[in-house]
N, C-alpha and C positions, 0 to 999 in steps of 0.2 A: 447575693448577700456581698455589700461593701465591706471590705476588710482594712481595719485601720494599721498603721505602721507599727507595730508591737515595740519596736525599740524605743519609741517615745514615754513607753510606760516605765521604762529604767530609770528615767528622770524622775527620781522618788518625790523631790522639793522643786519649788519654782525655780525659775533663773534668778540668781542672787539679787539682781538689783529691784526686779519688781516685789521680791520677799521683803526686803530692805523698805520698799515705799509702803507696801500692807501694814507693816509694822508701826511704822512712823504715823500713818493715816489714823489706824487704829487709837494710837496714844493721845494724837491730836484732838480725835473726837471725844475722847474722855476729859482732855484737860485744854480746853479752848484756850484758856489764858496763857498758855506756854510759848513763848517766843523761842521757836525751834530753829536753831542753826544748822543746816545741812552740809556736814562736809563728808559725804560718802560717795555719791556718785560722781564721776568726773567731768561733769558739764560746765563749761566755761559760763562766765557771768557778764563779761565786760562787751561793749558794743563792738561790732564790726570795725575794723580799720578805715579811716576816710578814704584812701586809694580804692580799696575794694568796692565801697559804697558807690563811690563815683561811677568806677566802671561798671557796676551792675545796674544803675541808673541809665547810662548810656546804652547798654544792650539792650534793658526795655523798652527804651525810646525807639530803638531800631526795629523791634518786634512790632511797633506800632506804624512801620512805613511798608508800603507793598515792595519798595525797592530793596530794603535791608530785612526784611522779614526772613525768618529761617524756621522751617519745620523740622523733620528728623534730621538730626544731626548725625556724624559717623559714630558708629557703636563704639569704636576703640577711644574715641574721644577727639576733640579738634585739634588740628596740627599746632595751632597757636600755644594752646595749652601744654602739649606733651614737648614741644621744642622750648617752651618756658622753663619746664622741668628740667629738661636735658642741661639748659644753659645755668639756671639758677640752683638747682639742686644738687646736682652730680658733678658736673665740670669743676667747680670750684674746690671739690674734694678729689680732684684727680681720677675720677671714675668715669670711664668710657661707657656711656648708655646712648642708643640710638632710640630715635622718637617712636620709630616702629616696635619697640621692645615695651612701649609704656602702654597700660590700659587705663582709661579713665572711668571710674565707678563713682557710685553714690555712697562708699564708706569702706573703710578696712575691715569693719565687724563682718560686713556682708561678706567681703571677698575670702578672707580667711576661713570663713565656713563653706562659701559656694567652691573653692577651689578643690575640695574634696571630691567633687562631681566627676572630675577628669581623672582621679586615683582609684585603683582597684580595692576592692573589699577588704582583700586578704592581705593589705600592707601593714605592717609593723609601725604603731605610731609611739613616739616618746615626746612627752611633755615634762617642762619644768613643774614642780610642788612647790610653793603654791603657783596658781597659773590663772591668767584671764579665762574666766568660764567658758566662753565661746569656742575654743579650742577642745576641751572636752566633750561639751555638749553637742558640738555637731558630729563629731566621731561617734557618739552615741547613738544619734538620730540615724546615721548613715548605716550601723550595725557593724561597725568595725570591732565592737568592745562586748564582752559579757555584761552580767548583772554587776551592781554596784556592792562591795563589800562592806563590811561593818564599819570602816573609817572613811566611807564616801568614795574611795578609789574604784575605779572599774576594772574589771578583768579584762586582759588582752592590751591593756595600756600600760606603757613601761614609763614609770613615773621618775622623776629625776629630782630629789629632794635638795631645796636652797633653804639654808638657815644660817643663824649666826656662827654657828659651828664650822661652816665650811666657806664662811667669808660670802655667802650668796652667789657662789660661782657655781654654776651647773656642772655637774661632774658628767663626763662621758659616760654613755650607756655601757655595762658591762657585757652587753650581746649587741649583735647586730640588729639595726633598725632601719625601716624604709622612708619614714619621714619624721622629721624632726621640728616641733616648734619652737623657736626662739623670739623672746621679747625684748628689746634693749633699746633704750632704758625701759626696766622691767616695770611692767604694771603685774603685780601691786608693790613690789617691794621697794622700787625708786632708785635700784642700784643698775651699775651699768657692767657692761663687758670689755675688758681689755682687748688690745690688739691681738694679745698672745692668744687670750683665751678664745677670740672669734677664730685664729688660724687654726687652734686645736681643733675646733669644730669642723672647719673647710676640711681639714686633713682627715678627720673621722668620715665626713660624707664621701670624699672622693675613695677613701679606702674601701668602704662597704657599699659603694653605691647607693647612697642615700640621698635624699633632697632635704634641705633645708627651708622652712618655711619663716621667714624673718620678718617681724613685724617690727617695723620702726617708725610707729606712729608718735613717738615723743622724740625723735632726733634732736629736734630744734632745741630741746632743752638742755642739752650736753654743753657743759661749760667747761670741762677740760679740754684742752687741745690735743691731749693725746689719745683720746676716745674716738674710735671709728664710728661715723654716723651712719654709715653704710655697710652691709655685708660685702658689696663690691670693693671695697676697699683692700679686701684680702685676695691676695693672688689666688686664682684658681676658683674664686666664688661663682663665677659667670657658669660653670658647668654644673654647679651643684645647689643653687639657691635660687628661690623666688624672695621678692622684698615687696613688702607693704607699706603705703605711705598715707597719711592721712593730712587733710587741710584742717581737722578739726579743733585739735589743741592747740595748733601754734597761730592759724589765723582765725580762730573762733567759729568753723563752720559746722557745730554741732546740729545747728538747727538749719544749716543751709544743705549740707551734704555734698561733699566731693574728697575722692581719693584717687589712689592710683595703685596699681599692681605692675611690678616690673618682672618681666620672663625673659631673659637673654635667649637667642636663638641656639646658642650650645647646649642649653639644658635638654637633657634627653631622660625618657622613661622607658621601660622595657614592657612588651605585650608578654601575655601568656605563652606565647610562643619563642620568646627571646629576641624579638625585633626591637632594635633601637627607634623610639618615636620622639619626633619633636615636640616637647611640652608646648611651647608657644603656641604650634598650630592646634593643639586640642582645646586650649585654652581661649584661642581667638574664636574656635568654633562654638565653644560654651557660651563666650560672652555676647556673640552676635546673635544668637539663638534664644538667649533667655534675658537679656537687658537691651534695652533700646536708648540708652545712653544719658548723660547727666545734661540737664537744661542748658541752652546757650548763654543765658545770663550768668548762671553760676559759673560756668567755666571762664566767661570773661573775667568775674571776679577773682576766681582762682590764678587767673593768669596775672592778674594786678598785684597778688600778694608777692611778686617776681619782679615788679617795677622797682626802681629806686627809691621812690616813696613809699610803695607798698612793702618793701624789705625793711625799712627803718620802721614803719609803724608797727609790723608784726614783731620786730626785735623788741620793741617798746611793751608789747603786749605780753611777751614772753618773760621779759625781766620784770613786770609787774607780778605775774604768777609765782615767779621764781622768789620774789622778795616776800611774798605771801608763804612760801613753802620755808624760807628761813625763818621767820616770824614763830611759826608753828614749832619748828626744828629747836630753836634757841629756846623758846617758851618752855616745851616740854621738858628739855634739858634741865632746865633752870630747877625743876622741882624734881629731878632724879630720876626721869623717866628714861630709858635706853631707848634711842632713837636711830633709824637708819633711812638712807635716801634723802629725798628734799634739796640735793645738791645740783644734780644734772637730770632732776625729773621733778614734776609737779606732785608728787606724793610722797608722805613722811609714812613710815612704816614703822610700828613702835613695839615694844613688847609688854604686853598688857601689864599692870601695876597689880601687886600681889599675888602673881600668878593665877589670877582668874581665869576661867576660860574666854574665848572670844565673845561667843553672845551673851555671856553673863554680862561682860565689859560694856558690851554694845546696850543692854539695858539699864544698867548702871548710868553710864554716860546720858541715855536719852531722859531717864527719869530724873536723876540728881543736878544735871547741868544742862538739860533740854538741847544737847549736841548729839549730831548723827554721824557715825563714821561707819566704816564697811568692817566686819567682823573677819580677821583673816582666815578662820576656819573655812569660810565660804569661797575661798579661792583654792582649798585643797587641804588635805590631810596635814602636810607640814606647816601650814599657816595657822594651825591652833596655837595660842598663846601669842598671837600677835594681831596689830590690828592696823587699818590704813585710814588715813586721813587725807584729804584731797586739798590742795592750794587754790583750788578753783572757786574763787568767791571775793565778794568785796574786800577791801581793806578793812572796813568797819566791823565787818563781820569775822574776820580773821581775829582781829585784835581783841575783840570780846570773847571770841572761843577759847583764845589764850587765857584771858583773865577768868573765865569759868572753869576752865581744864584745870587749872592752877589752884584755884580754890576749892575744887573737888579732891583733887590729889595730893595737894601741899597742906 
């Protein structure tokens, strides 16, 4: 008899974003005339930068010529892209990363879940609350948690609430933990971590022999020069942190798929017998066994994001979405809504007006204004009473969304 993985049954509801899509589609089926504007899922809308398109076209042409055709590429990624990341993403921040510490993949979402393959089932895991659902759900699937409690939290995880009351600064755990997920700029709250905050986390990890899983998918949106873009800007982080980066939200690769994971050679974990093991070696083994690499044309496009023309075009794209975030933030504040984020990140995090719960506000916003956002409670118990809006949309849609929002609330 084939047995299923019972841990999946602990996930009582569907993954957050498909659940939103289901509700929206049900509404549209019943209201075909509704002009629904979606500001929920963080999917980009603007075309790929021209430098990236040109590089991918050239790469596709190469694939049509026997002399330049490429089959399987190196599982860890082509050297040209890993070197571009070293020179374009890390060196300008004063971060020393070698190209062989970088693994190219098809998405940070995949890597933040897949990384669990190389860690033991008995690790104690800490997550910020509210949190990107993948961090929690993949630990549930892997059997690292108990069942869900009445508030939606899972037994066995250590939750670190971030709310307006603590200025959205994740408190250090009050007990030793083994793995810690940090995401900055934060999804969903749009807030950032100061150098002081990240230093405290690195010191905590060093003291307790923990490993930080640092999701920097939105680092390109940081506008404050005092805010670190990489965990490796903090002294000692190479010994305690893995960093995940993505081309999805900066270069528009949500439909193209390319990302990277950085694992320094100094990072080690412990076996059940107490032996120190090189984590880089374990991930390389997992990566080369279960992954066949990102396609050559996509990696050439990603490399072009760090060319002089590509860097300028990507910066223009980021400014476009940040302007959208500013319009959302200012438009909501104008009608008395309390708003966070939207300055160093493409997300606006707001207090639901009138104190209604997150899903009630979702329904009100969809029914009364034909707008879609993301209920804060979908990201965790501490997200109840909050709501996320995404700046990833056309300018016309954002301006219309602000008008409808003001009409609804004002």
